[in-house]
All heavy atoms as TSV, in Angstrom:
chain	resi	resn	atom	element	x	y	z
A	1	MET	N	N	4.877	-20.827	39.497
A	1	MET	CA	C	5.805	-21.839	39.900
A	1	MET	C	C	7.098	-21.707	39.087
A	1	MET	O	O	8.162	-21.802	39.645
A	1	MET	CB	C	5.179	-23.210	39.722
A	1	MET	CG	C	6.179	-24.263	39.913
A	1	MET	SD	S	6.089	-25.618	40.941
A	1	MET	CE	C	4.823	-26.155	41.688
A	2	LEU	N	N	6.974	-21.461	37.802
A	2	LEU	CA	C	8.169	-21.315	36.968
A	2	LEU	C	C	8.968	-20.082	37.372
A	2	LEU	O	O	10.194	-20.138	37.451
A	2	LEU	CB	C	7.772	-21.227	35.490
A	2	LEU	CG	C	8.921	-21.094	34.492
A	2	LEU	CD1	C	9.808	-22.325	34.544
A	2	LEU	CD2	C	8.391	-20.884	33.105
A	3	GLY	N	N	8.272	-18.989	37.663
A	3	GLY	CA	C	8.955	-17.771	38.094
A	3	GLY	C	C	9.709	-17.983	39.389
A	3	GLY	O	O	10.794	-17.448	39.590
A	4	HIS	N	N	9.140	-18.774	40.274
A	4	HIS	CA	C	9.807	-19.061	41.549
A	4	HIS	C	C	11.067	-19.889	41.333
A	4	HIS	O	O	12.098	-19.647	41.938
A	4	HIS	CB	C	8.842	-19.786	42.485
A	4	HIS	CG	C	9.426	-20.093	43.812
A	4	HIS	ND1	N	9.701	-19.109	44.733
A	4	HIS	CD2	C	9.796	-21.263	44.378
A	4	HIS	CE1	C	10.224	-19.675	45.807
A	4	HIS	NE2	N	10.282	-20.973	45.612
A	5	ARG	N	N	10.986	-20.852	40.443
A	5	ARG	CA	C	12.149	-21.710	40.173
A	5	ARG	C	C	13.265	-20.962	39.445
A	5	ARG	O	O	14.430	-21.224	39.674
A	5	ARG	CB	C	11.732	-22.918	39.344
A	5	ARG	CG	C	10.933	-23.908	40.110
A	5	ARG	CD	C	10.550	-25.058	39.213
A	5	ARG	NE	N	9.652	-25.924	39.904
A	5	ARG	CZ	C	9.917	-27.197	40.172
A	5	ARG	NH1	N	11.041	-27.730	39.781
A	5	ARG	NH2	N	9.032	-27.922	40.809
A	6	LEU	N	N	12.882	-20.065	38.562
A	6	LEU	CA	C	13.881	-19.340	37.771
A	6	LEU	C	C	14.303	-18.019	38.407
A	6	LEU	O	O	15.126	-17.312	37.843
A	6	LEU	CB	C	13.345	-19.068	36.364
A	6	LEU	CG	C	13.068	-20.297	35.502
A	6	LEU	CD1	C	12.464	-19.870	34.173
A	6	LEU	CD2	C	14.313	-21.120	35.282
A	7	ALA	N	N	13.736	-17.694	39.547
A	7	ALA	CA	C	14.044	-16.420	40.203
A	7	ALA	C	C	15.531	-16.332	40.517
A	7	ALA	O	O	16.171	-17.315	40.884
A	7	ALA	CB	C	13.230	-16.268	41.483
A	8	ALA	N	N	16.072	-15.151	40.350
A	8	ALA	CA	C	17.489	-14.927	40.637
A	8	ALA	C	C	17.740	-15.145	42.125
A	8	ALA	O	O	16.913	-14.834	42.964
A	8	ALA	CB	C	17.886	-13.512	40.227
A	9	ARG	N	N	18.898	-15.672	42.439
A	9	ARG	CA	C	19.230	-15.943	43.839
A	9	ARG	C	C	19.485	-14.663	44.620
A	9	ARG	O	O	19.149	-14.559	45.769
A	9	ARG	CB	C	20.460	-16.851	43.917
A	9	ARG	CG	C	20.268	-18.164	43.247
A	9	ARG	CD	C	19.289	-19.010	44.030
A	9	ARG	NE	N	19.029	-20.237	43.298
A	9	ARG	CZ	C	17.837	-20.741	43.111
A	9	ARG	NH1	N	16.794	-20.126	43.575
A	9	ARG	NH2	N	17.675	-21.843	42.455
A	10	GLU	N	N	20.076	-13.681	43.969
A	10	GLU	CA	C	20.361	-12.394	44.612
A	10	GLU	C	C	19.353	-11.370	44.116
A	10	GLU	O	O	19.394	-10.961	42.965
A	10	GLU	CB	C	21.777	-11.919	44.264
A	10	GLU	CG	C	22.879	-12.790	44.830
A	10	GLU	CD	C	22.982	-12.651	46.337
A	10	GLU	OE1	O	22.744	-11.546	46.860
A	10	GLU	OE2	O	23.275	-13.657	46.990
A	11	PRO	N	N	18.420	-10.945	44.968
A	11	PRO	CA	C	17.445	-9.941	44.510
A	11	PRO	C	C	18.109	-8.604	44.196
A	11	PRO	O	O	19.092	-8.228	44.818
A	11	PRO	CB	C	16.474	-9.806	45.675
A	11	PRO	CG	C	17.029	-10.569	46.800
A	11	PRO	CD	C	18.195	-11.358	46.322
A	12	ARG	N	N	17.565	-7.930	43.223
A	12	ARG	CA	C	18.090	-6.620	42.822
A	12	ARG	C	C	17.364	-5.529	43.586
A	12	ARG	O	O	16.253	-5.702	44.057
A	12	ARG	CB	C	17.869	-6.395	41.341
A	12	ARG	CG	C	18.670	-7.300	40.488
A	12	ARG	CD	C	18.542	-6.859	39.053
A	12	ARG	NE	N	19.167	-7.855	38.210
A	12	ARG	CZ	C	18.848	-8.065	36.978
A	12	ARG	NH1	N	17.921	-7.331	36.422
A	12	ARG	NH2	N	19.461	-8.970	36.269
A	13	THR	N	N	18.002	-4.380	43.630
A	13	THR	CA	C	17.345	-3.233	44.258
A	13	THR	C	C	16.633	-2.376	43.218
A	13	THR	O	O	15.759	-1.597	43.563
A	13	THR	CB	C	18.372	-2.370	45.018
A	13	THR	OG1	O	19.392	-1.965	44.111
A	13	THR	CG2	C	18.983	-3.156	46.160
A	14	ALA	N	N	17.002	-2.529	41.951
A	14	ALA	CA	C	16.373	-1.747	40.885
A	14	ALA	C	C	16.237	-2.620	39.642
A	14	ALA	O	O	16.995	-3.558	39.434
A	14	ALA	CB	C	17.213	-0.519	40.555
A	15	LEU	N	N	15.263	-2.291	38.838
A	15	LEU	CA	C	14.999	-3.024	37.608
A	15	LEU	C	C	15.656	-2.302	36.442
A	15	LEU	O	O	15.521	-1.084	36.308
A	15	LEU	CB	C	13.484	-3.097	37.396
A	15	LEU	CG	C	12.939	-4.101	36.407
A	15	LEU	CD1	C	13.286	-5.515	36.843
A	15	LEU	CD2	C	11.435	-3.963	36.316
A	16	ARG	N	N	16.363	-3.039	35.611
A	16	ARG	CA	C	16.983	-2.435	34.423
A	16	ARG	C	C	15.920	-2.226	33.347
A	16	ARG	O	O	14.862	-2.848	33.364
A	16	ARG	CB	C	18.076	-3.343	33.875
A	16	ARG	CG	C	19.245	-3.502	34.805
A	16	ARG	CD	C	20.305	-4.365	34.210
A	16	ARG	NE	N	19.715	-5.684	33.906
A	16	ARG	CZ	C	20.410	-6.790	33.743
A	16	ARG	NH1	N	21.711	-6.768	33.824
A	16	ARG	NH2	N	19.823	-7.937	33.481
A	17	PHE	N	N	16.221	-1.344	32.406
A	17	PHE	CA	C	15.281	-1.031	31.338
A	17	PHE	C	C	14.926	-2.284	30.540
A	17	PHE	O	O	13.754	-2.524	30.232
A	17	PHE	CB	C	15.865	0.045	30.414
A	17	PHE	CG	C	14.970	0.370	29.255
A	17	PHE	CD1	C	13.848	1.157	29.434
A	17	PHE	CD2	C	15.238	-0.128	27.992
A	17	PHE	CE1	C	13.005	1.445	28.370
A	17	PHE	CE2	C	14.402	0.155	26.924
A	17	PHE	CZ	C	13.290	0.946	27.117
A	18	THR	N	N	15.910	-3.088	30.193
A	18	THR	CA	C	15.636	-4.291	29.395
A	18	THR	C	C	14.758	-5.274	30.158
A	18	THR	O	O	13.894	-5.916	29.563
A	18	THR	CB	C	16.946	-4.984	28.975
A	18	THR	OG1	O	17.739	-5.239	30.135
A	18	THR	CG2	C	17.734	-4.143	27.999
A	19	ASP	N	N	14.949	-5.370	31.465
A	19	ASP	CA	C	14.093	-6.242	32.272
A	19	ASP	C	C	12.656	-5.728	32.274
A	19	ASP	O	O	11.709	-6.505	32.194
A	19	ASP	CB	C	14.611	-6.334	33.705
A	19	ASP	CG	C	15.960	-7.024	33.791
A	19	ASP	OD1	O	16.243	-7.890	32.935
A	19	ASP	OD2	O	16.731	-6.696	34.703
A	20	ALA	N	N	12.504	-4.417	32.372
A	20	ALA	CA	C	11.168	-3.820	32.351
A	20	ALA	C	C	10.480	-4.077	31.015
A	20	ALA	O	O	9.265	-4.307	30.973
A	20	ALA	CB	C	11.253	-2.329	32.629
A	21	VAL	N	N	11.237	-4.074	29.929
A	21	VAL	CA	C	10.671	-4.369	28.609
A	21	VAL	C	C	10.163	-5.813	28.572
A	21	VAL	O	O	9.064	-6.087	28.077
A	21	VAL	CB	C	11.702	-4.113	27.487
A	21	VAL	CG1	C	11.233	-4.678	26.163
A	21	VAL	CG2	C	11.987	-2.628	27.367
A	22	PHE	N	N	10.939	-6.738	29.129
A	22	PHE	CA	C	10.508	-8.137	29.151
A	22	PHE	C	C	9.264	-8.331	30.021
A	22	PHE	O	O	8.378	-9.115	29.685
A	22	PHE	CB	C	11.641	-9.058	29.615
A	22	PHE	CG	C	12.667	-9.298	28.553
A	22	PHE	CD1	C	13.976	-8.933	28.759
A	22	PHE	CD2	C	12.324	-9.869	27.338
A	22	PHE	CE1	C	14.934	-9.139	27.786
A	22	PHE	CE2	C	13.266	-10.072	26.349
A	22	PHE	CZ	C	14.570	-9.712	26.567
A	23	VAL	N	N	9.168	-7.605	31.120
A	23	VAL	CA	C	7.966	-7.675	31.956
A	23	VAL	C	C	6.778	-7.119	31.170
A	23	VAL	O	O	5.677	-7.675	31.220
A	23	VAL	CB	C	8.167	-6.919	33.287
A	23	VAL	CG1	C	6.874	-6.861	34.071
A	23	VAL	CG2	C	9.254	-7.583	34.119
A	24	GLY	N	N	6.988	-6.053	30.413
A	24	GLY	CA	C	5.930	-5.502	29.571
A	24	GLY	C	C	5.497	-6.468	28.478
A	24	GLY	O	O	4.304	-6.572	28.166
A	25	LEU	N	N	6.440	-7.184	27.912
A	25	LEU	CA	C	6.089	-8.193	26.904
A	25	LEU	C	C	5.298	-9.336	27.528
A	25	LEU	O	O	4.389	-9.883	26.893
A	25	LEU	CB	C	7.353	-8.727	26.225
A	25	LEU	CG	C	8.077	-7.744	25.307
A	25	LEU	CD1	C	9.387	-8.337	24.812
A	25	LEU	CD2	C	7.187	-7.345	24.142
A	26	ALA	N	N	5.634	-9.673	28.767
A	26	ALA	CA	C	4.859	-10.697	29.479
A	26	ALA	C	C	3.432	-10.213	29.687
A	26	ALA	O	O	2.481	-10.991	29.602
A	26	ALA	CB	C	5.522	-11.030	30.814
A	27	GLN	N	N	3.272	-8.923	29.945
A	27	GLN	CA	C	1.925	-8.364	30.090
A	27	GLN	C	C	1.190	-8.440	28.764
A	27	GLN	O	O	0.002	-8.733	28.732
A	27	GLN	CB	C	1.993	-6.925	30.572
A	27	GLN	CG	C	0.630	-6.273	30.693
A	27	GLN	CD	C	0.660	-4.940	31.383
A	27	GLN	OE1	O	1.282	-4.801	32.406
A	27	GLN	NE2	N	-0.020	-3.965	30.830
A	28	ALA	N	N	1.882	-8.183	27.678
A	28	ALA	CA	C	1.247	-8.234	26.358
A	28	ALA	C	C	0.778	-9.647	26.019
A	28	ALA	O	O	-0.183	-9.819	25.266
A	28	ALA	CB	C	2.219	-7.735	25.296
A	29	ALA	N	N	1.426	-10.658	26.596
A	29	ALA	CA	C	1.034	-12.045	26.337
A	29	ALA	C	C	-0.338	-12.353	26.919
A	29	ALA	O	O	-0.951	-13.364	26.568
A	29	ALA	CB	C	2.070	-13.005	26.914
A	30	SER	N	N	-0.840	-11.476	27.766
A	30	SER	CA	C	-2.145	-11.732	28.380
A	30	SER	C	C	-3.310	-11.556	27.403
A	30	SER	O	O	-4.451	-11.827	27.780
A	30	SER	CB	C	-2.345	-10.834	29.596
A	30	SER	OG	O	-2.486	-9.487	29.215
A	31	VAL	N	N	-3.042	-11.137	26.190
A	31	VAL	CA	C	-4.116	-11.057	25.195
A	31	VAL	C	C	-4.547	-12.454	24.762
A	31	VAL	O	O	-5.628	-12.615	24.212
A	31	VAL	CB	C	-3.727	-10.206	23.959
A	31	VAL	CG1	C	-3.421	-8.785	24.368
A	31	VAL	CG2	C	-2.584	-10.819	23.196
A	32	PHE	N	N	-3.717	-13.453	25.020
A	32	PHE	CA	C	-4.060	-14.826	24.676
A	32	PHE	C	C	-4.950	-15.417	25.766
A	32	PHE	O	O	-4.722	-15.183	26.956
A	32	PHE	CB	C	-2.801	-15.680	24.500
A	32	PHE	CG	C	-1.926	-15.218	23.377
A	32	PHE	CD1	C	-0.706	-14.626	23.647
A	32	PHE	CD2	C	-2.330	-15.348	22.060
A	32	PHE	CE1	C	0.106	-14.185	22.626
A	32	PHE	CE2	C	-1.519	-14.905	21.023
A	32	PHE	CZ	C	-0.309	-14.319	21.301
A	33	PRO	N	N	-5.954	-16.175	25.369
A	33	PRO	CA	C	-6.865	-16.760	26.368
A	33	PRO	C	C	-6.108	-17.664	27.351
A	33	PRO	O	O	-5.234	-18.433	26.962
A	33	PRO	CB	C	-7.837	-17.599	25.524
A	33	PRO	CG	C	-7.737	-17.042	24.151
A	33	PRO	CD	C	-6.342	-16.504	24.009
A	34	GLY	N	N	-6.443	-17.517	28.611
A	34	GLY	CA	C	-5.854	-18.360	29.639
A	34	GLY	C	C	-4.573	-17.846	30.240
A	34	GLY	O	O	-4.041	-18.453	31.168
A	35	VAL	N	N	-4.046	-16.727	29.731
A	35	VAL	CA	C	-2.809	-16.164	30.265
A	35	VAL	C	C	-3.170	-15.032	31.221
A	35	VAL	O	O	-3.815	-14.066	30.846
A	35	VAL	CB	C	-1.884	-15.642	29.142
A	35	VAL	CG1	C	-0.630	-15.012	29.721
A	35	VAL	CG2	C	-1.514	-16.762	28.194
A	36	SER	N	N	-2.746	-15.170	32.454
A	36	SER	CA	C	-3.026	-14.166	33.476
A	36	SER	C	C	-2.043	-13.009	33.351
A	36	SER	O	O	-0.826	-13.221	33.325
A	36	SER	CB	C	-2.906	-14.804	34.853
A	36	SER	OG	O	-2.855	-13.828	35.866
A	37	ARG	N	N	-2.557	-11.785	33.295
A	37	ARG	CA	C	-1.692	-10.618	33.196
A	37	ARG	C	C	-0.816	-10.487	34.430
A	37	ARG	O	O	0.389	-10.343	34.340
A	37	ARG	CB	C	-2.540	-9.350	33.012
A	37	ARG	CG	C	-1.692	-8.108	32.747
A	37	ARG	CD	C	-2.407	-6.837	33.159
A	37	ARG	NE	N	-2.725	-6.808	34.566
A	37	ARG	CZ	C	-1.829	-6.499	35.534
A	37	ARG	NH1	N	-0.598	-6.227	35.230
A	37	ARG	NH2	N	-2.191	-6.495	36.793
A	38	SER	N	N	-1.430	-10.551	35.578
A	38	SER	CA	C	-0.646	-10.380	36.804
A	38	SER	C	C	0.309	-11.551	37.019
A	38	SER	O	O	1.453	-11.358	37.439
A	38	SER	CB	C	-1.553	-10.202	38.017
A	38	SER	OG	O	-2.347	-11.345	38.208
A	39	GLY	N	N	-0.144	-12.752	36.723
A	39	GLY	CA	C	0.723	-13.919	36.894
A	39	GLY	C	C	1.941	-13.874	35.996
A	39	GLY	O	O	3.065	-14.168	36.430
A	40	SER	N	N	1.743	-13.488	34.749
A	40	SER	CA	C	2.873	-13.446	33.819
A	40	SER	C	C	3.855	-12.324	34.169
A	40	SER	O	O	5.068	-12.507	34.086
A	40	SER	CB	C	2.388	-13.309	32.378
A	40	SER	OG	O	1.683	-12.101	32.191
A	41	THR	N	N	3.334	-11.171	34.599
A	41	THR	CA	C	4.241	-10.072	34.936
A	41	THR	C	C	4.991	-10.332	36.238
A	41	THR	O	O	6.166	-9.997	36.353
A	41	THR	CB	C	3.490	-8.732	35.023
A	41	THR	OG1	O	2.423	-8.843	35.961
A	41	THR	CG2	C	2.959	-8.305	33.670
A	42	ILE	N	N	4.328	-10.939	37.205
A	42	ILE	CA	C	5.018	-11.263	38.453
A	42	ILE	C	C	6.079	-12.325	38.204
A	42	ILE	O	O	7.202	-12.224	38.707
A	42	ILE	CB	C	4.012	-11.705	39.532
A	42	ILE	CG1	C	3.174	-10.511	39.980
A	42	ILE	CG2	C	4.731	-12.330	40.729
A	42	ILE	CD1	C	2.027	-10.865	40.899
A	43	ALA	N	N	5.757	-13.343	37.420
A	43	ALA	CA	C	6.743	-14.385	37.116
A	43	ALA	C	C	7.953	-13.796	36.394
A	43	ALA	O	O	9.103	-14.113	36.731
A	43	ALA	CB	C	6.105	-15.488	36.278
A	44	MET	N	N	7.718	-12.931	35.421
A	44	MET	CA	C	8.834	-12.330	34.695
A	44	MET	C	C	9.632	-11.405	35.600
A	44	MET	O	O	10.862	-11.337	35.504
A	44	MET	CB	C	8.335	-11.574	33.466
A	44	MET	CG	C	9.450	-11.102	32.560
A	44	MET	SD	S	10.499	-12.417	31.916
A	44	MET	CE	C	9.425	-13.141	30.721
A	45	GLY	N	N	8.968	-10.698	36.495
A	45	GLY	CA	C	9.680	-9.859	37.458
A	45	GLY	C	C	10.567	-10.670	38.366
A	45	GLY	O	O	11.693	-10.282	38.678
A	46	ARG	N	N	10.082	-11.835	38.789
A	46	ARG	CA	C	10.899	-12.718	39.623
A	46	ARG	C	C	12.100	-13.234	38.840
A	46	ARG	O	O	13.200	-13.304	39.367
A	46	ARG	CB	C	10.068	-13.885	40.143
A	46	ARG	CG	C	8.961	-13.500	41.072
A	46	ARG	CD	C	9.455	-13.156	42.449
A	46	ARG	NE	N	9.938	-14.366	43.074
A	46	ARG	CZ	C	10.980	-14.421	43.889
A	46	ARG	NH1	N	11.614	-13.337	44.204
A	46	ARG	NH2	N	11.374	-15.553	44.401
A	47	ILE	N	N	11.888	-13.580	37.576
A	47	ILE	CA	C	12.999	-14.044	36.733
A	47	ILE	C	C	14.018	-12.925	36.548
A	47	ILE	O	O	15.225	-13.167	36.511
A	47	ILE	CB	C	12.466	-14.553	35.374
A	47	ILE	CG1	C	11.654	-15.835	35.584
A	47	ILE	CG2	C	13.597	-14.789	34.389
A	47	ILE	CD1	C	10.855	-16.267	34.381
A	48	ALA	N	N	13.538	-11.680	36.469
A	48	ALA	CA	C	14.428	-10.527	36.293
A	48	ALA	C	C	15.213	-10.205	37.557
A	48	ALA	O	O	16.138	-9.404	37.524
A	48	ALA	CB	C	13.628	-9.310	35.855
A	49	GLY	N	N	14.843	-10.816	38.683
A	49	GLY	CA	C	15.614	-10.616	39.895
A	49	GLY	C	C	14.921	-9.818	40.979
A	49	GLY	O	O	15.525	-9.504	41.998
A	50	LEU	N	N	13.649	-9.491	40.787
A	50	LEU	CA	C	12.922	-8.766	41.816
A	50	LEU	C	C	12.473	-9.732	42.914
A	50	LEU	O	O	12.276	-10.915	42.661
A	50	LEU	CB	C	11.690	-8.084	41.222
A	50	LEU	CG	C	11.936	-6.996	40.190
A	50	LEU	CD1	C	10.603	-6.490	39.649
A	50	LEU	CD2	C	12.729	-5.857	40.785
A	51	THR	N	N	12.292	-9.207	44.109
A	51	THR	CA	C	11.694	-10.014	45.158
A	51	THR	C	C	10.215	-10.185	44.827
A	51	THR	O	O	9.671	-9.473	43.964
A	51	THR	CB	C	11.834	-9.342	46.533
A	51	THR	OG1	O	11.081	-8.129	46.529
A	51	THR	CG2	C	13.285	-9.069	46.887
A	52	ALA	N	N	9.551	-11.097	45.501
A	52	ALA	CA	C	8.128	-11.329	45.237
A	52	ALA	C	C	7.322	-10.064	45.503
A	52	ALA	O	O	6.417	-9.720	44.735
A	52	ALA	CB	C	7.618	-12.490	46.093
A	53	ARG	N	N	7.652	-9.352	46.556
A	53	ARG	CA	C	6.928	-8.115	46.898
A	53	ARG	C	C	7.155	-7.043	45.821
A	53	ARG	O	O	6.220	-6.363	45.398
A	53	ARG	CB	C	7.384	-7.618	48.258
A	53	ARG	CG	C	6.783	-6.284	48.606
A	53	ARG	CD	C	7.148	-5.847	50.009
A	53	ARG	NE	N	5.885	-5.749	50.718
A	53	ARG	CZ	C	5.637	-6.207	51.912
A	53	ARG	NH1	N	6.570	-6.811	52.580
A	53	ARG	NH2	N	4.466	-6.060	52.452
A	54	GLN	N	N	8.402	-6.878	45.370
A	54	GLN	CA	C	8.701	-5.884	44.335
A	54	GLN	C	C	8.006	-6.239	43.025
A	54	GLN	O	O	7.478	-5.369	42.334
A	54	GLN	CB	C	10.207	-5.789	44.104
A	54	GLN	CG	C	10.987	-5.168	45.230
A	54	GLN	CD	C	12.473	-5.326	45.028
A	54	GLN	OE1	O	12.949	-6.324	44.471
A	54	GLN	NE2	N	13.231	-4.340	45.492
A	55	ALA	N	N	8.021	-7.535	42.662
A	55	ALA	CA	C	7.388	-7.972	41.414
A	55	ALA	C	C	5.881	-7.737	41.458
A	55	ALA	O	O	5.295	-7.288	40.472
A	55	ALA	CB	C	7.696	-9.444	41.158
A	56	ALA	N	N	5.266	-8.005	42.602
A	56	ALA	CA	C	3.824	-7.785	42.726
A	56	ALA	C	C	3.494	-6.294	42.635
A	56	ALA	O	O	2.517	-5.901	41.990
A	56	ALA	CB	C	3.323	-8.359	44.047
A	57	ARG	N	N	4.304	-5.469	43.267
A	57	ARG	CA	C	4.067	-4.024	43.209
A	57	ARG	C	C	4.228	-3.491	41.780
A	57	ARG	O	O	3.425	-2.699	41.299
A	57	ARG	CB	C	5.022	-3.308	44.145
A	57	ARG	CG	C	4.779	-1.833	44.146
A	57	ARG	CD	C	5.530	-1.114	45.204
A	57	ARG	NE	N	5.168	0.296	45.068
A	57	ARG	CZ	C	5.654	1.249	45.781
A	57	ARG	NH1	N	6.499	0.981	46.723
A	57	ARG	NH2	N	5.300	2.493	45.580
A	58	PHE	N	N	5.293	-3.933	41.095
A	58	PHE	CA	C	5.523	-3.498	39.720
A	58	PHE	C	C	4.372	-3.955	38.822
A	58	PHE	O	O	3.898	-3.208	37.969
A	58	PHE	CB	C	6.864	-4.022	39.223
A	58	PHE	CG	C	7.291	-3.441	37.913
A	58	PHE	CD1	C	7.532	-2.081	37.783
A	58	PHE	CD2	C	7.469	-4.239	36.813
A	58	PHE	CE1	C	7.929	-1.531	36.582
A	58	PHE	CE2	C	7.874	-3.700	35.600
A	58	PHE	CZ	C	8.100	-2.355	35.488
A	59	SER	N	N	3.892	-5.170	39.037
A	59	SER	CA	C	2.770	-5.690	38.265
A	59	SER	C	C	1.519	-4.854	38.490
A	59	SER	O	O	0.783	-4.546	37.549
A	59	SER	CB	C	2.498	-7.145	38.659
A	59	SER	OG	O	1.347	-7.623	38.010
A	60	PHE	N	N	1.283	-4.471	39.738
A	60	PHE	CA	C	0.129	-3.633	40.060
A	60	PHE	C	C	0.239	-2.275	39.365
A	60	PHE	O	O	-0.729	-1.774	38.798
A	60	PHE	CB	C	0.030	-3.455	41.573
A	60	PHE	CG	C	-1.077	-2.540	42.003
A	60	PHE	CD1	C	-2.389	-2.974	42.002
A	60	PHE	CD2	C	-0.807	-1.248	42.402
A	60	PHE	CE1	C	-3.418	-2.133	42.395
A	60	PHE	CE2	C	-1.823	-0.395	42.802
A	60	PHE	CZ	C	-3.130	-0.846	42.793
A	61	LEU	N	N	1.429	-1.683	39.386
A	61	LEU	CA	C	1.619	-0.382	38.742
A	61	LEU	C	C	1.494	-0.473	37.228
A	61	LEU	O	O	1.036	0.476	36.580
A	61	LEU	CB	C	2.982	0.204	39.131
A	61	LEU	CG	C	3.119	0.606	40.599
A	61	LEU	CD1	C	4.554	1.019	40.898
A	61	LEU	CD2	C	2.162	1.720	40.948
A	62	LEU	N	N	1.888	-1.606	36.648
A	62	LEU	CA	C	1.756	-1.792	35.203
A	62	LEU	C	C	0.297	-1.877	34.767
A	62	LEU	O	O	-0.018	-1.623	33.604
A	62	LEU	CB	C	2.463	-3.074	34.770
A	62	LEU	CG	C	3.922	-2.979	34.409
A	62	LEU	CD1	C	4.447	-4.352	34.020
A	62	LEU	CD2	C	4.155	-2.013	33.278
A	63	ALA	N	N	-0.577	-2.243	35.681
A	63	ALA	CA	C	-1.991	-2.376	35.330
A	63	ALA	C	C	-2.640	-1.024	35.066
A	63	ALA	O	O	-3.600	-0.937	34.288
A	63	ALA	CB	C	-2.741	-3.101	36.443
A	64	ALA	N	N	-2.136	0.029	35.682
A	64	ALA	CA	C	-2.768	1.346	35.576
A	64	ALA	C	C	-2.910	1.830	34.130
A	64	ALA	O	O	-4.019	2.205	33.711
A	64	ALA	CB	C	-2.025	2.365	36.428
A	65	PRO	N	N	-1.843	1.855	33.321
A	65	PRO	CA	C	-2.022	2.325	31.934
A	65	PRO	C	C	-2.947	1.423	31.115
A	65	PRO	O	O	-3.734	1.923	30.303
A	65	PRO	CB	C	-0.609	2.307	31.347
A	65	PRO	CG	C	0.313	2.239	32.499
A	65	PRO	CD	C	-0.430	1.601	33.618
A	66	ALA	N	N	-2.883	0.115	31.347
A	66	ALA	CA	C	-3.744	-0.800	30.592
A	66	ALA	C	C	-5.211	-0.578	30.950
A	66	ALA	O	O	-6.076	-0.546	30.066
A	66	ALA	CB	C	-3.338	-2.242	30.873
A	67	LEU	N	N	-5.488	-0.425	32.224
A	67	LEU	CA	C	-6.875	-0.191	32.648
A	67	LEU	C	C	-7.378	1.177	32.199
A	67	LEU	O	O	-8.543	1.321	31.806
A	67	LEU	CB	C	-6.995	-0.331	34.159
A	67	LEU	CG	C	-6.762	-1.731	34.698
A	67	LEU	CD1	C	-6.749	-1.727	36.218
A	67	LEU	CD2	C	-7.810	-2.688	34.167
A	68	PHE	N	N	-6.513	2.175	32.240
A	68	PHE	CA	C	-6.893	3.502	31.769
A	68	PHE	C	C	-7.222	3.463	30.276
A	68	PHE	O	O	-8.230	4.026	29.830
A	68	PHE	CB	C	-5.776	4.511	32.039
A	68	PHE	CG	C	-6.077	5.883	31.516
A	68	PHE	CD1	C	-6.975	6.706	32.175
A	68	PHE	CD2	C	-5.479	6.343	30.363
A	68	PHE	CE1	C	-7.270	7.971	31.694
A	68	PHE	CE2	C	-5.752	7.603	29.860
A	68	PHE	CZ	C	-6.658	8.422	30.533
A	69	GLY	N	N	-6.375	2.797	29.498
A	69	GLY	CA	C	-6.609	2.699	28.057
A	69	GLY	C	C	-7.888	1.948	27.731
A	69	GLY	O	O	-8.649	2.358	26.851
A	70	ALA	N	N	-8.141	0.858	28.446
A	70	ALA	CA	C	-9.366	0.091	28.214
A	70	ALA	C	C	-10.591	0.928	28.577
A	70	ALA	O	O	-11.605	0.906	27.858
A	70	ALA	CB	C	-9.337	-1.197	29.028
A	71	GLY	N	N	-10.502	1.662	29.686
A	71	GLY	CA	C	-11.611	2.518	30.086
A	71	GLY	C	C	-11.869	3.625	29.080
A	71	GLY	O	O	-13.012	3.966	28.776
A	72	LEU	N	N	-10.787	4.201	28.555
A	72	LEU	CA	C	-10.918	5.261	27.560
A	72	LEU	C	C	-11.566	4.740	26.284
A	72	LEU	O	O	-12.438	5.405	25.696
A	72	LEU	CB	C	-9.541	5.864	27.268
A	72	LEU	CG	C	-9.508	7.061	26.328
A	72	LEU	CD1	C	-10.290	8.225	26.912
A	72	LEU	CD2	C	-8.068	7.469	26.063
A	73	LEU	N	N	-11.176	3.546	25.849
A	73	LEU	CA	C	-11.783	2.956	24.659
A	73	LEU	C	C	-13.276	2.707	24.870
A	73	LEU	O	O	-14.091	2.974	23.971
A	73	LEU	CB	C	-11.089	1.649	24.292
A	73	LEU	CG	C	-9.727	1.780	23.632
A	73	LEU	CD1	C	-9.101	0.410	23.421
A	73	LEU	CD2	C	-9.841	2.511	22.307
A	74	LYS	N	N	-13.640	2.222	26.034
A	74	LYS	CA	C	-15.063	1.981	26.329
A	74	LYS	C	C	-15.842	3.297	26.372
A	74	LYS	O	O	-16.981	3.374	25.924
A	74	LYS	CB	C	-15.223	1.239	27.655
A	74	LYS	CG	C	-14.880	-0.212	27.565
A	74	LYS	CD	C	-15.873	-0.920	26.684
A	74	LYS	CE	C	-15.596	-2.406	26.661
A	74	LYS	NZ	N	-16.500	-3.120	25.789
A	75	LEU	N	N	-15.221	4.333	26.922
A	75	LEU	CA	C	-15.873	5.639	26.982
A	75	LEU	C	C	-16.104	6.175	25.572
A	75	LEU	O	O	-17.195	6.675	25.257
A	75	LEU	CB	C	-15.014	6.615	27.794
A	75	LEU	CG	C	-15.557	8.028	27.923
A	75	LEU	CD1	C	-16.842	8.022	28.724
A	75	LEU	CD2	C	-14.523	8.932	28.566
A	76	LEU	N	N	-15.096	6.080	24.726
A	76	LEU	CA	C	-15.252	6.559	23.343
A	76	LEU	C	C	-16.286	5.727	22.588
A	76	LEU	O	O	-16.999	6.250	21.726
A	76	LEU	CB	C	-13.902	6.517	22.632
A	76	LEU	CG	C	-12.846	7.506	23.146
A	76	LEU	CD1	C	-11.518	7.285	22.451
A	76	LEU	CD2	C	-13.326	8.941	22.976
A	77	GLU	N	N	-16.327	4.445	22.891
A	77	GLU	CA	C	-17.289	3.560	22.244
A	77	GLU	C	C	-18.722	3.913	22.656
A	77	GLU	O	O	-19.655	3.797	21.865
A	77	GLU	CB	C	-16.972	2.120	22.656
A	77	GLU	CG	C	-17.792	1.061	21.992
A	77	GLU	CD	C	-17.359	-0.301	22.470
A	77	GLU	OE1	O	-16.257	-0.732	22.099
A	77	GLU	OE2	O	-18.115	-0.915	23.238
A	78	ALA	N	N	-18.894	4.367	23.899
A	78	ALA	CA	C	-20.229	4.685	24.413
A	78	ALA	C	C	-20.740	6.021	23.869
A	78	ALA	O	O	-21.939	6.294	23.930
A	78	ALA	CB	C	-20.197	4.731	25.941
A	79	MET	N	N	-19.850	6.853	23.371
A	79	MET	CA	C	-20.262	8.179	22.891
A	79	MET	C	C	-20.889	8.119	21.535
A	79	MET	O	O	-20.878	7.472	20.707
A	79	MET	CB	C	-19.061	9.124	22.863
A	79	MET	CG	C	-18.544	9.393	24.241
A	79	MET	SD	S	-17.105	10.426	24.167
A	79	MET	CE	C	-17.637	11.777	25.165
């Protein structure tokens, strides 16, 4: 809801590096209990000026390295 209210009026066609860093920091906030990774990254993407579809896609793509890293840690732990 906050991301929708703070969303830029003019959607951007590309995300700037600094905006991507802020979306990544929003993802890092998901280590706290009760904070949704996808919700925080989509909200920050909307605040950065992405459309809802672009923010959701970027959030989905951001999940890949996190899931890969978590899987790798579990694999090493199992060995």
